[in-house]
C-alpha positions as CSV (number, residue, x, y, z in Angstrom):
1,M,81.1,62.9,105.5
2,I,81.9,62.1,109.4
3,F,81.2,58.4,110.8
4,G,80.6,57.3,114.1
5,A,82.6,54.2,115.0
6,I,80.9,52.4,118.3
7,L,83.2,49.6,119.5
8,A,81.0,46.8,121.1
9,G,82.8,43.6,120.2
10,G,84.0,42.5,123.9
11,V,82.6,39.9,125.8
12,G,83.2,41.7,129.0
13,S,84.9,39.2,131.2
14,R,86.4,41.5,133.8
15,M,82.6,41.8,135.0
16,N,81.5,38.4,135.4
17,I,77.8,39.0,136.8
18,A,75.7,38.1,134.1
19,D,75.8,36.0,131.0
20,M,76.0,38.9,128.7
21,P,78.4,41.0,127.2
22,K,78.9,44.1,129.8
23,Q,77.5,46.7,127.2
24,F,74.1,45.2,127.1
25,L,73.8,45.0,130.8
26,M,70.9,47.6,132.2
27,L,71.1,50.8,132.9
28,G,69.0,52.4,134.3
29,S,65.8,51.4,132.1
30,K,67.8,50.4,129.0
31,P,70.9,48.4,127.8
32,I,74.4,50.2,128.3
33,I,74.9,50.3,124.5
34,I,71.7,51.7,123.7
35,H,72.6,54.7,125.9
36,T,75.6,55.3,124.0
37,V,74.1,55.0,120.7
38,E,71.4,57.6,122.1
39,K,74.0,60.2,123.0
40,F,75.9,59.8,119.2
41,L,72.2,60.1,117.1
42,M,72.3,63.2,119.2
43,C,75.2,64.7,117.1
44,P,73.5,66.2,113.9
45,R,77.1,66.2,112.7
46,L,77.3,62.9,112.3
47,D,76.4,61.0,108.6
48,K,76.9,57.7,109.8
49,I,77.1,55.8,113.2
50,Y,78.7,52.5,112.9
51,I,78.4,50.4,115.9
52,G,81.3,47.0,116.0
53,V,79.7,44.3,117.8
54,H,80.8,41.0,118.4
55,P,79.8,38.3,115.9
56,D,77.5,36.4,118.4
57,W,75.7,38.9,119.3
58,M,74.5,41.2,116.0
59,L,70.9,39.9,116.1
60,H,70.9,40.8,119.6
61,M,71.9,44.3,118.5
62,Q,69.9,44.5,115.9
63,D,66.6,43.5,118.2
64,L,67.8,46.4,120.4
65,I,67.8,48.9,118.3
66,E,64.1,48.0,117.2
67,K,63.2,47.8,120.3
68,Y,64.2,51.0,121.2
69,G,62.8,52.6,118.2
70,L,66.5,54.3,117.4
71,D,66.7,55.6,114.1
72,A,67.8,52.4,112.0
73,G,68.6,54.6,108.6
74,K,71.4,56.0,110.2
75,L,72.9,53.0,112.3
76,V,75.1,50.4,110.7
77,C,75.9,47.1,112.8
78,V,79.1,45.3,111.4
79,P,80.9,42.2,113.4
80,G,83.8,43.2,115.4
81,G,87.4,42.0,115.4
82,N,89.2,40.0,117.7
83,D,90.5,43.0,119.5
84,R,89.5,46.6,119.8
85,N,91.7,48.0,116.7
86,S,90.4,45.3,114.5
87,T,86.8,46.3,115.8
88,I,87.8,49.9,114.2
89,F,89.4,48.6,111.3
90,N,86.3,46.3,110.0
91,I,84.5,49.4,110.6
92,I,86.7,51.6,108.5
93,N,86.6,49.0,105.8
94,S,82.8,49.0,105.5
95,I,83.3,52.6,105.5
96,K,85.7,52.8,102.6
97,E,83.7,49.9,100.6
98,R,80.5,52.0,100.8
99,Y,82.1,55.5,100.8
100,G,85.4,55.5,99.1
101,D,88.2,57.4,99.6
102,D,87.2,60.9,100.3
103,E,90.5,62.5,102.0
104,D,87.4,64.5,104.4
105,N,86.0,61.5,105.8
106,I,86.4,61.6,109.8
107,V,85.8,58.9,112.1
108,V,84.7,59.1,115.8
109,T,85.5,55.7,117.9
110,H,83.6,55.2,121.1
111,D,83.6,52.9,123.9
112,S,80.2,51.4,124.0
113,V,80.5,51.3,127.9
114,R,81.2,55.2,128.1
115,P,77.3,55.7,128.1
116,F,78.1,59.2,129.8
117,V,80.1,60.7,127.3
118,T,78.7,64.8,126.1
119,N,77.6,66.0,122.9
120,L,79.9,69.0,123.6
121,I,83.2,66.1,123.7
122,I,81.8,64.5,120.4
123,E,81.5,67.9,118.5
124,E,85.1,68.7,119.5
125,N,86.7,65.7,118.6
126,I,85.0,66.4,115.2
127,D,86.6,69.9,114.9
128,A,89.9,68.8,116.3
129,A,89.8,65.4,113.6
130,I,88.7,68.0,110.9
131,K,91.6,70.2,112.1
132,Y,94.7,68.1,113.0
133,G,94.1,64.8,111.7
134,A,93.8,62.8,115.3
135,C,92.5,63.4,118.4
136,D,92.6,61.7,121.9
137,T,89.9,62.8,124.9
138,V,91.9,62.6,128.3
139,I,91.4,64.3,131.8
140,A,94.1,65.6,133.5
141,A,95.6,62.9,136.2
142,T,94.5,64.1,140.1
143,D,96.1,61.1,141.6
144,T,100.1,60.5,141.5
145,I,101.2,58.2,139.0
146,V,104.1,55.6,139.5
147,T,105.4,53.2,136.9
148,S,107.0,49.8,138.0
149,E,109.0,47.7,135.4
150,N,108.6,44.8,137.8
151,G,105.3,45.0,139.2
152,S,107.0,44.8,142.9
153,T,108.7,48.1,143.6
154,I,108.4,51.7,142.1
155,T,110.6,52.8,138.9
156,S,110.0,56.4,138.5
157,I,107.2,58.9,139.6
158,P,106.8,61.2,136.7
159,N,105.5,64.6,136.9
160,R,101.8,64.7,137.5
161,K,101.5,68.6,135.5
162,F,102.2,66.2,132.5
163,M,99.9,63.1,133.0
164,Y,96.6,62.5,131.6
165,Q,94.0,59.6,131.6
166,G,93.0,58.7,128.1
167,Q,89.2,58.7,127.6
168,T,87.1,57.9,124.4
169,P,86.2,59.3,121.5
170,Q,89.4,59.0,120.0
171,S,89.1,60.7,116.1
172,F,91.1,61.2,113.1
173,R,90.9,61.8,109.7
174,V,90.1,57.8,108.1
175,N,92.5,57.8,105.7
176,L,95.1,59.0,107.8
177,L,94.8,56.7,110.2
178,F,94.4,53.4,107.6
179,D,97.3,54.4,105.9
180,M,99.5,54.8,109.3
181,Y,98.2,50.9,110.2
182,N,98.9,49.5,107.1
183,D,102.6,51.1,107.3
184,L,103.3,49.1,111.0
185,T,105.2,46.1,110.4
186,D,103.6,43.2,112.5
187,A,106.0,43.6,116.0
188,E,104.9,47.6,116.2
189,K,100.9,46.2,115.7
190,A,101.6,44.1,118.4
191,V,101.9,46.3,120.7
192,L,99.4,48.5,120.5
193,T,96.9,49.5,123.0
194,D,94.2,51.8,121.3
195,A,93.8,53.4,117.6
196,C,95.9,56.8,118.6
197,K,98.9,54.5,119.3
198,I,99.1,53.9,115.9
199,C,99.4,57.9,115.1
200,V,102.4,58.3,118.5
201,V,104.3,54.8,117.0
202,R,104.9,56.6,113.8
203,D,105.3,59.9,115.6
204,Y,102.3,62.1,114.4
205,P,101.1,64.2,116.4
206,V,97.6,63.8,118.5
207,H,95.6,66.8,119.8
208,L,94.3,66.4,123.4
209,V,90.7,67.0,123.6
210,K,89.2,68.1,126.9
211,G,87.2,64.9,128.5
212,E,84.7,64.8,131.5
213,V,85.1,62.8,135.4
214,S,81.8,61.5,134.3
215,N,82.6,60.4,130.8
216,L,83.7,56.6,132.7
217,K,84.1,53.2,131.5
218,I,82.3,50.7,133.0
219,T,84.8,47.7,133.1
220,T,84.2,46.6,136.7
221,V,81.6,45.8,138.8
222,A,82.8,48.7,140.9
223,D,82.5,51.0,137.5
224,Y,78.8,49.6,136.9
225,K,77.6,50.5,140.6
226,I,78.9,54.1,139.8
227,A,77.1,54.4,136.8
228,M,73.9,52.7,138.1
229,A,73.9,55.9,140.8
230,L,74.8,58.6,137.9
231,E,71.6,57.1,136.4
232,G,69.5,56.8,139.3
233,G,68.9,53.6,139.0
234,V,68.5,51.0,141.8
235,R,72.0,49.7,143.8
236,V,73.8,47.1,142.5
237,D,75.2,44.6,145.9
């Protein structure tokens, strides 16, 4: 089976423009997360779509599903964890409890605040996860990348043609990701930035899927303004 996993466990502390997590802010006529869920519902290859939601906002998410007439039979809400990966593994544990350990099970993980993901990106993630076991959506870096180990001076300037900006979805064979994560030490788990790093730490190759510049993550107020412009909504000052 093929599962969507929309990650909405955060509280959006970097936005500071409303008394709610950023995924529930309005984008045009509906909340950001509803746009995202609708994009996943449009993909017929997804058998179930899990939404990992902060425990304090579970009822609100369920109310939104009803309010906007989404296919509740295809959606499953589970409590999010303390961080990104713990939310993913809450979803994976729920999948395993309900559907077992089929080696062919695929999970397509995606940020709830990337509402402009395309069906093509989702489809190509599914294909890559089936073929390679793990994939990451990326776009080529267009700006020069500099590294600084002390935060004040440049340490190195990598060759830009080898640099990419990571997006989501990130997609995996469920058992592959589960087994590799549980094989990590506590120290290795502590430095994880996203699910793909689980594979990188264990030297498992992660296939690249081409993303889109428009597949932006709404993290800051500036991102929100851009998203409103893309959606054709009102200006946010």
